[in-house]
C-alpha positions in Angstrom: -33.0 103.1 50.0 -33.2 106.7 48.8 -35.3 109.4 50.4 -37.4 109.6 47.2 -38.2 105.9 47.2 -39.1 106.0 50.9 -41.5 109.0 50.4 -43.3 107.1 47.6 -44.1 104.4 50.1 -46.1 106.8 52.3 -49.1 105.7 50.2 -49.9 102.5 48.2 -51.9 101.9 45.1 -54.3 99.0 45.5 -54.8 97.5 42.0 -57.8 95.4 42.9 -59.7 94.7 39.6 -58.0 97.4 37.5 -57.0 94.8 35.0 -60.6 94.6 33.8 -61.6 98.3 33.7 -64.6 97.7 31.3 -66.4 95.7 34.0 -65.8 98.1 37.0 -69.4 99.3 37.1 -70.7 95.7 36.9 -68.3 94.7 39.7 -69.4 97.7 41.7 -73.1 96.8 41.4 -72.4 93.1 42.1 -70.2 93.7 45.2 -72.6 96.3 46.5 -75.5 93.8 46.2 -73.4 91.1 47.9 -72.5 93.5 50.7 -76.1 94.5 51.4 -77.2 90.8 51.3 -74.4 90.0 53.8 -75.5 92.8 56.2 -79.2 91.8 56.0 -78.6 88.1 56.1 -76.3 88.1 59.1 -78.2 90.9 60.7 -81.4 88.8 60.6 -79.5 85.8 62.2 -78.4 88.1 65.0 -81.9 89.5 65.5 -83.8 86.2 65.6 -81.3 84.6 67.9 -81.8 87.5 70.3 -85.6 87.7 70.2 -86.8 84.1 69.7 -87.0 82.2 73.1 -86.4 78.8 71.4 -83.0 80.0 70.2 -81.6 81.1 73.6 -79.0 78.2 73.7 -75.2 78.2 73.5 -75.3 77.1 69.9 -77.2 80.1 68.8 -75.3 82.4 71.1 -72.2 81.4 69.2 -74.0 81.7 65.9 -75.1 85.3 66.6 -71.5 86.2 67.5 -70.2 84.5 64.4 -72.7 86.4 62.3 -71.6 89.7 63.9 -68.0 88.7 63.2 -68.8 88.1 59.6 -70.3 91.6 59.3 -67.2 93.1 60.8 -64.9 91.0 58.7 -66.5 91.9 55.4 -66.9 95.6 56.4 -63.1 95.9 56.7 -62.6 95.1 53.0 -65.7 95.5 50.9 -66.5 99.2 51.5 -63.0 100.2 50.6 -63.2 98.1 47.4 -66.5 99.6 46.5 -65.0 103.1 47.0 -62.1 102.2 44.7 -64.4 100.9 42.0 -66.6 104.0 42.3 -63.9 106.6 42.2 -61.2 104.7 40.3 -58.7 106.4 42.8 -56.8 103.5 44.3 -54.3 105.5 46.3 -54.4 104.8 50.0 -52.2 106.0 52.9 -49.6 103.9 54.6 -51.5 104.2 57.9 -54.8 103.1 56.3 -53.1 100.0 54.8 -51.6 99.1 58.1 -54.9 99.5 59.9 -56.8 97.4 57.4 -54.2 94.6 57.6 -54.4 94.6 61.4 -58.2 94.3 61.4 -58.2 91.7 58.6 -55.7 89.5 60.5 -57.3 89.9 63.9 -60.8 89.2 62.6 -59.5 86.2 60.5 -57.9 84.7 63.6 -61.0 85.4 65.6 -63.1 83.5 63.0 -60.8 80.5 63.2 -61.0 80.4 67.0 -64.8 80.9 67.0 -65.2 78.1 64.6 -63.2 75.9 67.0 -65.4 77.0 69.9 -68.5 76.1 67.9 -67.1 72.7 67.1 -66.4 72.1 70.8 -70.0 73.1 71.5 -71.2 70.5 69.0 -68.8 67.9 70.5 -70.2 68.4 74.0 -73.9 68.3 72.9 -73.4 65.1 70.9 -70.9 63.2 73.0 -71.8 64.4 76.5 -75.5 65.4 76.2 -76.2 64.9 80.0 -73.3 67.2 81.0 -74.1 69.8 78.3 -76.1 72.3 80.4 -73.4 72.2 83.1 -70.3 72.4 80.8 -71.7 75.0 78.4 -73.2 77.3 81.0 -73.6 81.1 80.4 -70.3 82.0 82.0 -68.3 79.5 80.0 -70.0 80.6 76.7 -69.1 84.3 77.4 -65.5 83.3 78.3 -65.1 81.3 75.1 -66.4 84.1 72.9 -64.4 86.8 74.7 -61.3 84.7 74.4 -61.9 84.2 70.7 -62.3 88.0 70.2 -59.4 89.2 72.4 -56.7 86.5 72.0 -55.4 87.6 68.6 -55.4 91.4 69.1 -52.0 91.9 70.7 -50.4 89.3 68.4 -51.8 90.9 65.3 -50.9 94.5 66.4 -47.3 93.2 66.9 -47.2 91.4 63.5 -48.6 94.4 61.6 -46.1 96.7 63.3 -43.3 94.4 62.4 -44.3 94.2 58.7 -44.9 97.9 58.2 -41.6 98.7 59.9 -39.8 97.2 56.9 -38.2 99.5 54.4 -40.3 99.8 51.2 -39.0 100.9 47.9 -39.6 100.6 44.2 -43.1 99.7 43.2 -45.9 100.8 45.5 -48.6 98.8 43.7 -50.4 96.1 45.7 -51.9 93.4 43.3 -54.9 92.6 45.6 -58.2 94.1 46.6 -57.2 94.5 50.3 -54.0 94.7 52.3 -52.8 91.1 52.9 -49.4 89.9 54.1 -48.1 88.2 50.9 -48.6 91.1 48.5 -47.2 93.6 51.1 -44.0 91.5 51.7 -43.4 91.5 47.9 -42.9 95.3 48.1 -40.5 95.2 50.9 -36.7 95.8 50.5 -34.2 93.5 52.1 -34.6 90.2 53.8 -38.2 89.3 54.8 -37.4 85.8 56.0 -38.1 86.6 59.7 -41.5 88.2 58.7 -42.4 85.1 56.7 -41.5 82.8 59.6 -43.6 84.9 61.9 -46.4 84.7 59.4 -46.1 80.9 59.3 -46.1 80.8 63.2 -49.3 82.9 63.1 -50.9 80.4 60.7 -50.0 77.5 62.9 -51.3 79.1 66.1 -54.4 80.7 64.8 -55.3 78.6 61.8 -53.8 75.1 62.1 -54.3 74.5 65.9 -58.0 75.5 65.8 -58.4 73.3 62.7 -56.9 70.4 64.6 -59.3 71.0 67.4 -62.2 71.1 64.9 -61.0 67.8 63.3 -60.6 66.2 66.7 -64.1 67.3 67.8 -65.7 65.9 64.6 -63.7 62.7 64.9 -65.2 62.1 68.3 -68.6 63.3 67.1 -68.6 60.8 64.1 -67.4 58.0 66.4 -70.3 58.7 68.8 -72.9 59.0 66.0 -71.9 55.6 64.5 -72.5 54.0 67.9 -76.1 55.3 68.0 -78.7 52.5 67.7 -80.9 53.9 65.0 -80.7 55.8 61.7 -83.0 58.5 63.3 -80.4 59.1 65.9 -77.7 59.5 63.3 -79.8 62.0 61.3 -80.6 64.1 64.4 -77.1 64.1 65.6 -75.5 64.9 62.3 -78.1 67.6 61.5 -76.8 69.6 64.5 -73.3 69.7 63.0 -73.7 69.8 59.2 -74.2 73.5 58.9 -71.1 74.3 61.0 -69.1 71.7 59.1 -70.0 73.3 55.7 -68.9 76.8 56.9 -65.7 75.3 58.2 -64.9 73.6 54.9 -65.7 76.8 52.9 -63.6 79.1 55.1 -60.7 76.8 56.0 -60.4 75.3 52.5 -59.8 78.6 50.7 -57.7 80.2 53.6 -55.4 77.2 53.9 -54.7 77.0 50.2 -54.0 80.8 50.1 -51.6 80.9 52.9 -49.8 77.6 52.8 -49.2 77.1 49.0 -45.9 78.1 47.5 -45.5 81.9 46.8 -45.2 82.8 43.1 -46.2 85.7 40.9 -48.2 83.3 38.7 -50.5 82.6 41.7 -51.5 86.3 42.2 -54.8 86.1 40.4 -55.6 82.8 42.1 -54.8 84.4 45.5 -57.3 87.2 44.8 -60.0 84.7 43.8 -59.4 82.5 46.8 -59.4 85.6 49.1 -63.0 86.3 47.8 -64.1 82.9 49.2 -63.0 83.5 52.8 -63.6 87.3 52.9 -66.9 87.5 51.0 -68.5 84.2 50.1 -68.3 82.7 53.6 -70.2 85.7 55.2 -72.6 85.6 52.2 -73.4 81.9 52.5 -73.4 81.7 56.3 -77.0 82.8 56.9 -78.2 80.7 53.9 -76.5 77.6 55.2 -77.8 78.0 58.8 -81.4 79.0 57.7 -81.9 76.4 55.0 -80.3 73.5 56.9 -81.6 74.3 60.4 -85.3 73.8 61.2 -85.1 75.9 64.4 -83.7 78.9 62.6 -86.2 78.5 59.7 -89.1 78.3 62.1 -87.9 81.3 64.1 -87.5 83.3 60.9 -91.0 82.3 59.8 -92.5 83.5 63.1 -90.5 86.7 63.0 -91.6 87.5 59.4 -95.3 86.7 60.3 -95.1 88.9 63.4 -93.4 91.7 61.4 -96.1 91.6 58.6 -98.8 91.7 61.2 -97.6 95.0 62.7 
């Protein structure tokens, strides 16, 4: 690799949506509106779960942490994309790309772990309701959330360092709207087999294992629900899980397809579309799913709005 080629890799060009330049103002307005809705929607969820006495339960403690995570997750990618659409200057430094990738991977892994924790919470409340207050005590809830937030940090710092220690040459254009592993590895010189294997191990540990725990929890939940004596019991039990299950399907479906499907240049545009699902649409729909399908949240929101208007 020549010195000239190495120097060009000191910054990357994030292509984003440069292939449709006529729509960049429309995209800017649309993504800005989406970002504001995500901030307000998830912010309201955090606020009402903090101030409403009826929502001081483990389920809503996890939900408020999940909403905060969604705000962090989308804030790592969307503001940069908005700036690129506004200025049309897509150059970004080597360090900024590495930092963004580290945060994206860490927060993505945290989301997988937190979704598994929320599934475990639903499993305990449905399958072992009498033990629920003892098992899901405040100390346990804090430990589960802290573990979800902290576990991936050292792993992702190491993985990011390993990827960005690779030699880069030739093109410095990333055909994506944020710095993700597959498009970065395409720019690397030499053998990236080890990095791809590390990436697959990461997927297994932080994506597949939590997914297996979620599926195991819901298998037990469904088995317990089917044993309940009345349809009313079925409805009540399933209503406690349906919102979480929808979010799991939305996030895991798009993320799994993106990272486990065969790598090919013909999938680049599909990759960008799928990435929108788990980086933008999941945070966007999370407050709607929980507010529209959850009577406790709907009632708490109604009381909060009435109280706010009365001031």
